[in-house]
C-alpha positions in Angstrom: -96.0 -174.3 36.9 -92.8 -173.8 36.9 -92.0 -174.9 33.3 -95.0 -172.2 32.0 -92.4 -169.8 33.9 -89.3 -170.8 32.3 -91.1 -171.1 28.9 -92.2 -167.2 29.2 -88.9 -165.9 30.6 -87.2 -167.5 27.5 -89.4 -165.5 25.5 -89.0 -162.1 27.6 -86.1 -160.2 26.1 -85.1 -157.8 29.2 -82.6 -155.1 29.3 -80.0 -155.1 31.7 -80.0 -151.8 33.6 -77.0 -149.4 32.2 -73.9 -149.2 34.2 -72.5 -145.8 36.4 -70.4 -145.8 33.5 -72.8 -145.7 30.7 -75.0 -143.1 32.9 -72.4 -140.7 33.6 -71.2 -140.8 29.7 -74.9 -140.2 28.6 -75.1 -137.0 31.2 -71.4 -136.1 29.6 -73.2 -136.4 26.2 -76.2 -134.4 27.0 -74.2 -132.0 28.6 -72.0 -132.0 25.7 -75.1 -130.9 23.3 -76.7 -128.8 25.8 -73.5 -126.5 25.5 -73.2 -126.9 21.8 -76.9 -126.0 22.0 -76.5 -122.8 24.0 -73.8 -121.8 21.8 -75.8 -122.1 18.6 -78.2 -120.1 20.6 -75.8 -117.4 21.4 -74.7 -117.1 18.2 -78.3 -116.7 16.3 -79.1 -114.3 19.0 -75.8 -112.2 18.2 -76.8 -112.7 14.4 -80.2 -111.7 15.0 -78.6 -108.4 17.3 -76.3 -107.5 14.0 -79.2 -108.0 11.6 -81.1 -105.4 13.6 -78.5 -103.3 13.8 -77.8 -103.6 10.5 -81.6 -102.7 9.9 -81.5 -99.8 11.9 -78.4 -98.1 10.1 -80.0 -98.8 6.8 -83.2 -97.4 7.5 -81.2 -94.5 9.2 -79.3 -93.7 5.8 -82.5 -94.1 3.4 -84.2 -91.3 5.9 -81.2 -89.3 6.3 -80.3 -89.7 2.5 -83.7 -88.5 1.5 -83.5 -85.4 3.9 -79.9 -84.3 2.9 -81.2 -84.7 -0.9 -84.3 -82.9 -0.5 -82.7 -80.1 1.4 -80.0 -79.6 -0.8 -82.2 -79.8 -4.0 -84.6 -77.1 -2.1 -81.1 -75.0 -1.9 -79.7 -75.3 -5.0 -82.9 -73.8 -6.3 -82.7 -70.8 -4.0 -78.7 -70.6 -4.9 -79.7 -70.4 -8.3 -82.6 -67.7 -7.9 -80.6 -65.6 -5.9 -77.6 -65.9 -7.7 -79.4 -64.6 -11.2 -80.8 -61.7 -8.6 -77.6 -61.3 -7.2 -76.5 -61.0 -11.0 -78.8 -58.5 -12.4 -78.3 -56.3 -9.3 -74.4 -56.3 -10.1 -75.5 -55.3 -13.8 -77.8 -52.7 -12.5 -75.1 -51.2 -9.9 -72.4 -51.3 -12.7 -74.1 -49.5 -15.1 -75.8 -46.9 -12.1 -71.8 -46.6 -11.4 -70.8 -45.7 -14.8 -74.0 -43.0 -15.2 -72.6 -41.6 -12.3 -68.8 -41.6 -13.3 -70.3 -40.0 -17.0 -72.3 -37.4 -14.9 -69.4 -36.7 -12.7 -67.2 -35.8 -15.6 -69.6 -33.8 -17.6 -70.0 -31.7 -14.5 -66.7 -31.3 -13.3 -65.8 -30.4 -16.8 -68.0 -27.1 -16.5 -65.4 -24.0 -16.1 -67.8 -20.7 -15.9 -64.3 -18.6 -16.5 -64.0 -20.4 -20.2 -67.2 -19.4 -21.4 -68.0 -16.5 -23.7 -69.8 -13.5 -22.7 -71.7 -13.5 -26.0 -72.6 -17.5 -25.3 -73.1 -16.7 -21.6 -77.1 -17.9 -21.8 -76.4 -20.9 -23.9 -73.8 -22.2 -22.0 -75.6 -21.5 -18.2 -78.5 -23.3 -19.9 -76.0 -26.3 -21.0 -74.4 -26.6 -17.8 -77.9 -26.0 -15.5 -79.2 -29.0 -18.2 -76.1 -31.4 -17.2 -76.8 -30.5 -13.3 -80.2 -31.5 -13.9 -79.7 -34.8 -15.4 -76.7 -35.5 -12.8 -79.5 -35.0 -10.3 -82.5 -36.8 -11.7 -80.1 -40.0 -12.6 -78.8 -39.6 -8.7 -82.5 -39.4 -7.7 -83.8 -42.3 -9.9 -81.0 -44.5 -8.9 -81.0 -44.0 -4.9 -83.9 -46.7 -5.1 -82.3 -49.3 -6.5 -78.9 -48.6 -4.5 -80.6 -48.7 -1.3 -82.7 -51.9 -2.5 -82.4 -54.9 0.7 -80.8 -52.2 3.1 -83.1 -51.0 6.0 -81.1 -47.5 5.5 -80.7 -45.5 2.4 -76.6 -46.0 2.1 -76.8 -42.5 0.4 -78.6 -40.7 2.5 -76.5 -42.4 5.3 -73.3 -41.0 3.3 -75.2 -36.9 3.0 -76.6 -37.2 6.9 -72.7 -38.2 8.1 -71.5 -35.1 5.6 -74.2 -32.6 6.5 -73.8 -33.7 10.4 -69.9 -33.3 9.9 -70.2 -30.0 8.2 -72.9 -29.0 10.6 -70.8 -29.4 13.5 -68.1 -27.5 11.9 -70.0 -24.6 11.1 -71.2 -24.7 14.6 -68.1 -25.0 16.2 -66.5 -22.1 14.0 -69.4 -19.8 15.2 -69.3 -20.9 19.0 -65.4 -20.4 18.4 -65.7 -16.9 17.2 -68.4 -15.8 18.9 -66.5 -16.5 22.3 -63.4 -14.7 20.6 -65.3 -11.9 19.7 -67.2 -11.7 23.2 -63.5 -11.8 24.5 -61.9 -9.5 22.3 -64.6 -6.6 23.1 -64.8 -7.4 26.9 -62.3 -5.0 27.6 -63.2 -2.5 25.3 -66.8 -2.6 27.2 -65.2 -2.1 30.6 -63.5 1.1 29.5 -66.5 2.4 28.3 -68.4 1.5 31.7 -65.7 3.2 33.2 -65.8 6.2 31.1 -69.5 6.4 31.8 -68.7 6.6 35.4 -66.2 9.0 35.6 -68.3 11.2 32.9 -71.0 11.4 35.7 -69.1 11.8 38.6 -67.0 14.5 37.0 -70.5 16.3 35.5 -71.5 16.4 39.0 
């Protein structure tokens, strides 16, 4: 029986238990591996966050780029159309201005003092025609000049002029009315006193 046990022990390869130093060494290596894995995990998470931020900024760039391109493209179309309309309006206003200057020169050049009595009817007809042409040009151009304005600038100018002259006329009339009343008041008083004396003396 003892011999069989001895033979069995010869075939068994039993490992001796680790020493305390070996165990501590294994624990330390395991901790270092865990620390390295933790660092790798932190690095991977950092790279993940950077990639996510990069993707978000790239998407933001694409959306912003498309939005700005669309807005500027539409704005350029509007600007081109507005510029063309503005050029046409400037040409119209320049033409109107030249026409006004022409009619003004023609009308201001008319001097009735230089008319010949024999040609009076002819000169008068020619002058009236020039005035009517100027009036027609003025009326025809008012719609173009006031285009895009809430108020007609020519009407505003005319209204201001009429108001100015109207106030001046009203001021002059009231002024002279008061002056005339002040001048005639003593005469009226003398006349009333004279009538009273006349009636008293007649009795």
